[in-house]
N, C-alpha and C positions, 0 to 999 in steps of 0.2 A: 765435726770439730775442726777440720782445717779451715772451713769458712769462718768459724768462730775467731780463730787466731788472724786471718787475713783482715777480717773487719776491725779487730782490735788494733792491729799494727797500722791501718789507716787512721783510726781514732787517735793513736798516740802521735802520729806524725803531725796531725792537723793541729793538736793541742800543744805541742812543743815548737812548732814552726810559726804559728801565728803571733802577731804583735798584741801588746795589751789593748783591750777594750776601750779604756778610758784615757783621756789625756789629763796628766796631773796639772796642777796650777800652783804658782808661787808668786808671792808679791815682794818686791825689794824697794826700798825707798831711802834716799839720802836727802835730809833736808837740813839747810844751814851750813854753818862752819863745820868742816869735817874733823878739825882738830877737838872741838868741845862738844859735838853732837854724835850720838851713837849710830852706826849703820844698823839697819833692820831688815831681816829676812823672815818671811811668813811662808807656812805651809797651809795652802788654801784649797788643797786638793778635796774632791767630792766622792773618791772611791778608796780612801784608806791609804794611799801610797805615803810612804815616808820619804823625805829627803836624805840622801846619801852623800851628797856632794855639791859644792858651790864654787865657784871660780869667777874672779873679777881680773880682766885683761885690759890693763891701761895702755897698751901699745899704740903709739900714734897720737896720744893725747897731750904729750908735753909733760905729764904728771907722772910722778913716781911716789913709792912708799918710803916714808921717812921713819924708820922704826927705833933709831937709837939717837941719844943726845950726842950731838958732835958728828953725826953720820951724814951721808950725802942725801940731798944737797944742802940740807940746813945745818949750820955749824953750831947752832946754840940750842934748838929744841928738837925733840923727837917723841913719838908716841908709839910704844910697842903694841902689838896685837893683844887686846885686853877684852875678854868676854865681860858682858855687863848684867846685872841684875839676876845673877844665877842661871842665866840661860843656857850655859855650857853644860849644867847637870840635867837641864830640862830636856834638852835636845840630844844629849849623848855625844857631845863634842868628842872626837877620838883623835884628831891631828889637824894640824894647819901648817902651811909652808909659805913664807914670804921673806924676800930678803931686802936689806937696806938698800935703797936706791933702786929696787927692782920694780918691775911692772905687773907682776901676776902675784895673786893671793889665792891659795887653794885651801879648802876647809873640807873635812870629812865629818860625818855624823853616824852614830848607830842607832839613835833613838828619836829621830826628829819627826814627830807625828802630827797629823792633821790638827789644825787650831793653834799649834805652837809656834813661838817665834824665838829668833836667836838675835841677840843684840851685841855688838861689839865696838870698841874704840881702836882707831889706829890713825896716825898722822899722815897726811898727804902733803906734798909740796910740788911747786912747779919746778922743772929741772932747766936751768941750774938756779934760778932765783926762789928763795923761800917765802913766796907770797901766799896769803891764806887761800886755801881752796875751799870753794863752796860747792854744794851738791849740784848746782847748774853748770859747773865747770867741767863736770864729768859727762855731759850729755854725749852720746856717741860711743861711750864705753862698751865694751863686749862683756856680756855676762852668760854664764852656762850653770845650769842647776840640774843634777842628777837624781834620779828616783829609784825607790826599791824595786819597781816593775821593769827595770831596765831601760827606761826612757830618759832622754836627756832634752830639756828645753834650752833653746839658745836665743838671743836677742841683744838688745841695746837699751841703755839708758835714754831717756827722752825728757823734754821739759814737762813740767806739772802745771796745767792751768791754774792761773791765780796764785801761783807760788813762784816767785822770780828767782829763789836761791835754791831750789830742789830739782831732783831728777828721780825718774822712776822706771823700774824695768817693764819693757814690753816684749813680748815673745814674737820672734820672727818665723820660728821654725822648730821642729822636733826631730829626733832620730833615735834609733833603738841602738844602744851601747853594749847590750848583753841581752841574753835569753833567760828570764827567770821564771822557772815553773811555778804556776799556782797550785794551791793545795789539792784541787780536783785532778789536776794533771799528774801530781805526783801519786794520788791514789790509783789512777789508771795505770801508771807505771808499775807499780807494786802488783796490781792485779794481772798485769802482762806477764811480769817475771814469774809470779806463782803459776800462771797457766803454762808456761814454758817448762818449768820445772816438773809439773805434773805430767806433762806430755812426755818428757824424756824418761820419767820414773815408769809410766806404762809400757813404753816401748822396751824397756830393759826387764821388765817383768816376764 
């Protein structure tokens, strides 16, 4: 019986300390005038991972979010963060954070499944001059995508061949930001706890 619990402990350690076996996939494209064309994020994963978070970091690009009329840097026009085509309901949009004149947009989801897409509108401007921003102006921008298996993809926007006013996300690396047990691991944990309880009961009998 003791050998059984030792073996089970090793199995639980391996199951909970290992990283996910599949690398999730996401695609992100900005095409044309960012004021009038929607941003598009797609979950292209092959192992069922859902997208839980997304971040754009414009730091160093000279571009900022212009979310209100009369806000910085544009004194006449602005465009708030606005989900498009009902994609907020489809993907379970739960929260977003962006400030007028700021450089970072954070978005969170609860039900962003494989094959689904989230589309949204938001105005961008060069700071301090409110010149139209094209997708190609965002080349080099940092992007982060979080998934339900605890992995985070990070990378930058690059040029799109044959499309001079667009940019797309390319992954440069990934990291594990949290350890999320898979169903099989949870079952093993339950088995281990039940075995420990049984062992204690037997000793006290």
